[in-house]
C-alpha positions as MATLAB code, in Angstrom:
seq = 'MSMRIGGAGSAQWGSHVARIHLTTDYRRLSTDMVAGADQRVIASDKAAVVESRQYYAQLRGSNRFDVTV';
ca = [
     119.168  149.740    4.631;
     118.326  149.923    8.304;
     120.190  151.107   11.332;
     119.541  150.022   14.879;
     120.433  152.247   17.787;
     120.738  150.360   21.031;
     122.439  147.254   22.244;
     126.144  146.873   22.878;
     127.263  149.776   20.678;
     124.715  152.327   21.886;
     127.094  153.911   24.402;
     129.660  154.498   21.682;
     126.994  155.926   19.397;
     125.772  158.292   22.129;
     129.303  159.417   22.856;
     129.916  160.049   19.159;
     126.759  162.174   18.827;
     127.639  164.110   21.991;
     131.108  164.810   20.587;
     129.558  166.138   17.360;
     127.333  168.486   19.381;
     130.323  169.658   21.405;
     132.324  170.332   18.252;
     129.405  172.207   16.662;
     128.913  174.363   19.763;
     132.630  175.120   19.990;
     132.819  176.112   16.318;
     129.759  178.362   16.703;
     131.418  180.087   19.662;
     134.663  180.558   17.738;
     132.876  181.928   14.686;
     130.773  184.333   16.729;
     133.817  185.599   18.619;
     135.733  186.260   15.415;
     132.691  187.995   13.915;
     132.406  190.255   16.962;
     128.967  189.056   17.979;
     127.010  190.650   20.801;
     128.087  189.620   24.311;
     124.728  187.924   24.920;
     125.347  185.684   21.910;
     128.863  184.884   23.140;
     127.528  184.076   26.618;
     124.885  181.791   25.109;
     127.511  180.047   22.989;
     129.760  179.546   26.023;
     126.873  178.075   28.004;
     126.144  175.656   25.147;
     129.799  174.544   25.085;
     129.819  173.967   28.834;
     126.577  171.972   28.661;
     127.821  169.886   25.727;
     131.130  169.308   27.481;
     129.421  168.092   30.641;
     127.118  165.766   28.719;
     130.013  164.328   26.699;
     132.017  163.709   29.869;
     129.017  162.032   31.506;
     128.593  159.643   28.592;
     132.258  158.757   28.739;
     131.943  157.908   32.434;
     133.987  160.875   33.508;
     133.101  163.872   35.606;
     135.212  166.240   33.530;
     136.248  166.918   29.949;
     138.369  170.024   29.418;
     137.669  172.458   26.620;
     139.192  175.921   26.665;
     136.471  178.564   26.318;
];
């Protein structure tokens, strides 16, 4: 089996991967907050969510994608 990344569906693939990263970062933030992680860890998690959110919005052709942090 082979898989080709590129061509007409590459934008959708990129958007899908970016959404997975955003979801992973958001879940990490939620888990760390519930666990009472150090504030530096929480700040790092929040920064990762913001970065993932911006990248996801960019791939979708938008300048904004809201996620409550």
